[in-house]
C-alpha positions as CSV (number, residue, x, y, z in Angstrom):
1,X,-76.5,-5.3,68.6
2,X,-72.9,-5.3,69.9
3,X,-70.1,-3.3,68.4
4,X,-68.5,-6.4,66.8
5,X,-71.7,-7.6,65.2
6,X,-72.5,-4.1,64.0
7,X,-69.1,-3.8,62.3
8,X,-69.5,-7.3,60.8
9,X,-72.9,-6.3,59.5
10,X,-71.6,-3.1,57.9
11,X,-68.7,-4.9,56.4
12,X,-70.9,-7.7,54.9
13,X,-73.4,-5.1,53.6
14,X,-70.6,-3.1,52.0
15,X,-69.3,-6.3,50.3
16,X,-72.8,-7.1,49.0
17,X,-73.2,-3.6,47.6
18,X,-69.9,-3.9,45.8
19,X,-70.9,-7.3,44.3
20,X,-74.2,-5.9,43.2
21,X,-72.5,-2.8,41.6
22,X,-70.0,-5.0,39.8
23,X,-72.7,-7.4,38.6
24,X,-74.9,-4.6,37.4
25,X,-72.1,-2.9,35.5
26,X,-71.0,-6.2,33.9
27,X,-74.6,-7.0,32.9
28,X,-75.2,-3.6,31.5
29,X,-72.0,-3.8,29.4
30,X,-73.0,-7.2,28.2
31,X,-76.4,-5.9,27.2
32,X,-74.6,-3.7,24.6
33,X,-73.3,-7.0,23.0
34,X,-76.8,-8.3,22.6
35,X,-78.5,-5.1,21.4
36,X,-77.8,-4.3,17.8
37,X,-79.2,-0.8,17.9
38,X,-79.0,1.9,20.6
39,X,-82.8,2.2,20.9
40,X,-82.9,-1.6,21.6
41,X,-80.2,-1.2,24.2
42,X,-82.1,1.5,26.1
43,X,-85.1,-0.8,26.4
44,X,-83.0,-3.7,27.6
45,X,-81.1,-1.5,30.0
46,X,-84.4,-0.3,31.5
47,X,-85.5,-3.8,31.9
48,X,-82.2,-4.8,33.6
49,X,-82.5,-1.8,36.0
50,X,-86.1,-2.9,36.9
51,X,-84.8,-6.3,37.7
52,X,-82.3,-4.9,40.1
53,X,-84.7,-2.3,41.6
54,X,-87.3,-5.0,42.5
55,X,-85.1,-6.4,45.2
56,X,-83.8,-3.1,46.5
57,X,-86.0,-3.3,49.6
58,X,-84.6,-6.7,50.9
59,X,-82.8,-6.4,54.2
60,X,-82.0,-10.0,55.2
61,X,-78.3,-10.6,54.6
62,X,-78.7,-14.3,53.7
63,X,-81.5,-13.5,51.3
64,X,-79.4,-10.9,49.6
65,X,-76.5,-13.3,49.3
66,X,-78.8,-15.9,47.7
67,X,-80.2,-13.3,45.3
68,X,-76.7,-12.1,44.3
69,X,-75.6,-15.7,43.7
70,X,-78.6,-16.5,41.6
71,X,-78.1,-13.3,39.6
72,X,-74.5,-14.1,39.0
73,X,-75.4,-17.6,37.8
74,X,-78.0,-16.1,35.5
75,X,-75.5,-13.6,34.1
76,X,-72.9,-16.3,33.5
77,X,-75.5,-18.5,31.8
78,X,-76.7,-15.7,29.4
79,X,-73.4,-13.9,28.8
80,X,-72.7,-13.2,25.2
81,X,-70.5,-15.9,23.5
82,X,-68.7,-13.4,21.3
83,X,-68.6,-10.0,23.1
84,X,-67.5,-6.8,21.3
85,X,-64.0,-5.8,22.2
86,X,-62.6,-2.4,21.3
87,X,-60.0,-3.0,18.5
88,X,-57.0,-1.6,20.4
89,X,-57.8,-3.3,23.7
90,X,-56.4,-6.7,24.7
91,X,-58.2,-9.2,22.6
92,X,-59.1,-6.7,19.9
93,X,-58.1,-7.0,16.3
94,X,-55.6,-4.1,16.4
95,X,-54.0,-5.0,19.7
96,X,-50.3,-5.5,19.2
97,X,-50.6,-5.2,15.5
98,X,-47.3,-3.4,15.3
99,X,-45.1,-5.4,17.7
100,X,-42.4,-3.7,19.7
101,X,-39.1,-3.7,18.0
102,X,-36.4,-6.1,19.2
103,X,-34.0,-4.8,21.8
104,X,-31.0,-3.0,20.4
105,X,-33.0,-1.2,17.8
106,X,-33.2,2.6,18.4
107,X,-36.2,4.5,17.1
108,X,-35.5,8.1,16.1
109,X,-38.5,10.3,15.8
110,X,-36.9,13.1,13.7
111,X,-39.1,12.3,10.7
112,X,-36.3,12.9,8.1
113,X,-34.8,16.0,9.7
114,X,-31.1,15.8,10.2
115,X,-29.0,17.6,12.7
116,X,-27.0,20.2,10.7
117,X,-24.7,21.3,13.4
């Protein structure tokens, strides 16, 4: 293997590892949306981990790319239609509940205390 092909191999392998890590993390978080109780989530999380571990030994780069593409398609197909969103996060029920005041309005946080100078 020449130096260029070795560098290309390492770069492609690193990109694949990153894609797998992101996919696993997204799938694990989405598992929480499907599991109603925590004990059900642990079972589903173990099954998900097993699915990722079965292909851990694969070394062929093209096969790995194909497996990642299939896994991403499966994830997109089975993604939860109404995922849980933390209330104060963007998309949550409390996000921007108290809108920012218009410009020109000054907020004073003295809580009723006045300057008696």
